[in-house]
N, C-alpha and C positions, 0 to 999 in steps of 0.2 A: 329399760335402757339404763345402763350403768353410768356413773359419773364420768368415767374415763371416755365412754362413747359419746356422751353429750359434749365433752370438751373437744374431742376430735371433730365432731360434727360442726361445732360453733367455729373452730379454727378454719375448716374447709370452707364454710360459708363466707367467712371474712376474706379468705384468700380470693374466692370467686368475685367478691364485690370489688376487691383491689384491682383485679385483672380488668373488669369491666370499666372501672374508673380510669385506669392508666393505659388501657388498651390502645387508645389513639396514638400514643407515643411510641408504641412497639416498632412500627415500620421505620421511624426516623432513627431509632436507636440502632437498628440493623444497618441503615444507610450511613450512620456516623463514621465508622472507620473508613469506608470508601470516600466519603465527603472530605475527610481530613487529608487523605492522600491525594485526592483530586485537586483540592485547593492549594496544597503545599507544592506539589510537583507540576501542576498544569495551570491552574488559574492564576496564581501569583506570578510565575515566570512570564505568562502571557501579557498580563498587565504591565509588569516591569519592562518587558521587551517594547511595548507600545510606548512607554515613557522614554526609553533610550532612543527610539526612532525620532523623537521630537528634539533631540540634542545632537550637538557635535561631540560624539562620545568617543574619546580616545582614552582607553583605560590605563595607558602609561602616563598620561598628563593629569595634573590635579584639577585643572579647570575643564568643565564640560558645559559650555554655554547652551542655552536654550535657543533653538533656531526654528521652532514651530514646524511648519509643513515643508520646509526647504529641502529636506532629504527626499521627500515624495516628489516635489517639483522637479528635482534634478533628474529623476527617472524618466520624465517626459520632456526634458529640455535637450534638444539635439546638440546644443553647445556645451553640455556638462561633460565632466570627465568619465562619468559612469554610464551615460545613456547608451552608447554604442555597445559597450561590453555587456551590459545587462540584458539588452534586447537580443543580442546575439546568443547568449546563454539561455534565454527563454525560448528562442527559436530551436536551439539544439535540444532542449527539453521537449518541445513540441514534436520534433522529428522522431526522437526516441519513443515518445508516447504513442504516436500514430503508427510507427512501425512495429512496436512490440505488443500493444494491447490486443490487436485482432489475433495474433498467434497465441497469446496467453489465454485467449478466451475459446478458441477453436481446438487447439492441439490438446489441452487437458481434457476437454469435453469428449474428443475422440478416444483418448486414453481411458477416461472413465467409463465409456460405453463398452470398451473392450473388456475392461476389469470387471464390469458388472455381470458378465456372463460366467457360467460355471465351466471351468476347465482345470486340469491338473496343474498345480503350481501357482494358482491364482494369488494366494497370500504372499507368495515369495516375489511375484512381479509387482504387487502393490508396494512392498517394502523397497524394491529396487527403484521405482519411480520416485518414491518420496525421499529416498536416502540423500540425494544432493541437497535437499532444502535444509537439512539439519546442519549443514556446514556454514560457517560464517562468511561474510562477504570478503574478509581479509584472505581467508583460505582460497576461496574461488578466484579472487582477483589475481593473487600471486601465481596460483597454479596455471590459469589460462594466459597470463602474461608470458610465461616461459613456453607454454605449448604453442602459442600463436606468434611467438618472436619471428620476425621476418628473416632473420639470419640464422638462428639456432633452434628455431621452434620445430616441434615434432610434426606439426601439420604440413609445413612445406616440405620437410624431408620425406614424409610419406607420399605426398602428392607429386614431388619432384618439380615444384614451382618456386618462384620467388615473390609470391603474392604479399603485398604489404598489409597484412591483416590489422596492424595497430598503428600505421603511420600514414595512411592515405585513405581518401574517400573513393568509393563507397564502402571499402572493405572494413574500415574501422566501425562503421555502423552495423555492418553485417556481423562483425565479431561481438559487439556489445549486445545486440538483439539476440544473437544466437546463444551466447553464454547465459543471458538472463533467462531465456525460455527454457534452456536445459536446466538451469538452476532451480527455477521456481515453479515449473509446471506441475510438480507433484503436489504442491499445496492446493492449487485450484482443482486438480484431479480428485483429491480427497474430498473436497467440498462438493463437487459435482456427484461423486459416488454416493455420498450420504444423501443428497437430494434424490438421486435415481432410486435408491432403496426405499424411499418414503412414498414413491408413487404406487398406488394399488395395482396389483397384478390384473384385477378384474378389468381395468380399463384397457389394457392390451388385449385381453381375451375378447372383449366386446368389439375392439377395432378389427381383430382378425375375423370375427363372425360377420361383420359388415363388409368384409372383403378388402380391408385395407392392407397394403403392403408395408414394408419396412419404412419407406419414406413417409407414408401416411401416419404410421405409428409415432415416428419421430416428430412430425410436424404438429399432429393434433393431440398427442398424449404426452410425449417426452418434454417438449419445449414448454407447453402450459404448466406442466407439473414442476418444472424447474424455475419457473418465474421468480419466486422469492429468492432462490439461491442465485439466479442469474443477476438479480439487482445487487446483491452483496458482492458477488465475484467481479462484476463490471466496475463498481465504485472502488472497491479495494484494489483492483488491478490498476485502474487509472491513477489513483493516488500514489500507489507504489512506484509506478513508472515515472510520474511527474517528480518524484522525490529521489530519483536515481542519483547516487553519488559514488559509491565505493567502486562499481565496475569501471566507470570512466576514470576515476582517480588512480586506480591501480593498473588497469589494462592499457588504456590509450594515453593516460595523463593529459587528456584534453586534446591530443594531436589528431590530425595535423594542425598545427598552430593552436587555435582555440576552438576548432570547429565542433569538437565533441565535449567541450567544457559545458556542463549542464548548469542550471540556475542554482541548485544547491551548492554545487562545486564553486561557482563564482561568489556566492554569498559567504561561504566559509572562508574563501581567500580574502575577500574584502574585510571581513570582521576580524579574522584571526591572524592573517599575515600583514595586511595593511593597517590594522588597528582602527578601521573606520566602523565602529560598532553601530553608530547611529544610522549610517547609510545601509549597512547590511540588515539591520532590523527593519528598515522601511522596505527593502526588497523582499524580506521574508513575508511581511504583511501583504504586499501586493501579490506575491505568489499565493498566499493563503486565499486572498479574495477570488483570484482567478480559479483556484481549485474549488472553492465553495460554489461559484457560478456553474462550473461544469458539473458538480455533483447535483445541483438543483435541476439542471437540464436533464440529467440521466433519470432522476426521480420523476420528472414530469413526463418523460418519454415513456417510461414503464407504466405510469399511472393512466396515460392516454390509451395505451394498448389494453390495459385491464378494462377501461370503459368501453 
């Protein structure tokens, strides 16, 4: 063995020892960039928002007195100025969530089942269904605001009616739910489609051999195979529906009255227009706790079904 080979071997041995000695830090080094971003843009604002919720915070005034839990108590005090409006906005959020989530779970699943079959132009139709999702909420809101306008909208012109799609109930909710389903069903359909393609074909063949029909295959093969995907889709859809803002703000503007003003819309109005950042922050954390409770219930339901 030459001197050069001995040096190379010694260097390689030393390098391996260094890797063994410092290898325990490697995962944390990979996590460091994400941890910095998460801490800067998520954790710090969350803690700062909690601090704001404990103050009478008007960012136009120099003094921001500490009020403790008063902002939270006001949300449960029927005599407070924010009680009625906040819970009305929470009710509107609940109406939209209950009306839209079932459609956003079933319609995309039906689309995914169709697109999972082999037929000419399948790739084209996949792109067509997903295309609206790439548009921003501002584009969608302004577009449908004009299309659904009771006086000048294309929908009433084509149907020959005077339906108040954006100014009266229940049509305002029909408009918001319909637009949201049309806009976002492509995302859930793609997630469902990925899950369907991961289900082994052998399971369907075994079901056919056992004499099972289409419904039996769907119930005993498709749904169990989609369980992990369903958990993600359900939670993601519920959270997105509960945080709906742009559609209501641009299409109905909360009309009629404030019936379609959602919680996020009222929180934004309280904090950014009325300058009551402390109260708005308290509302945000109460909404967060409600969504956390709903998410835990969904997790428990899916876990009990697995057991």
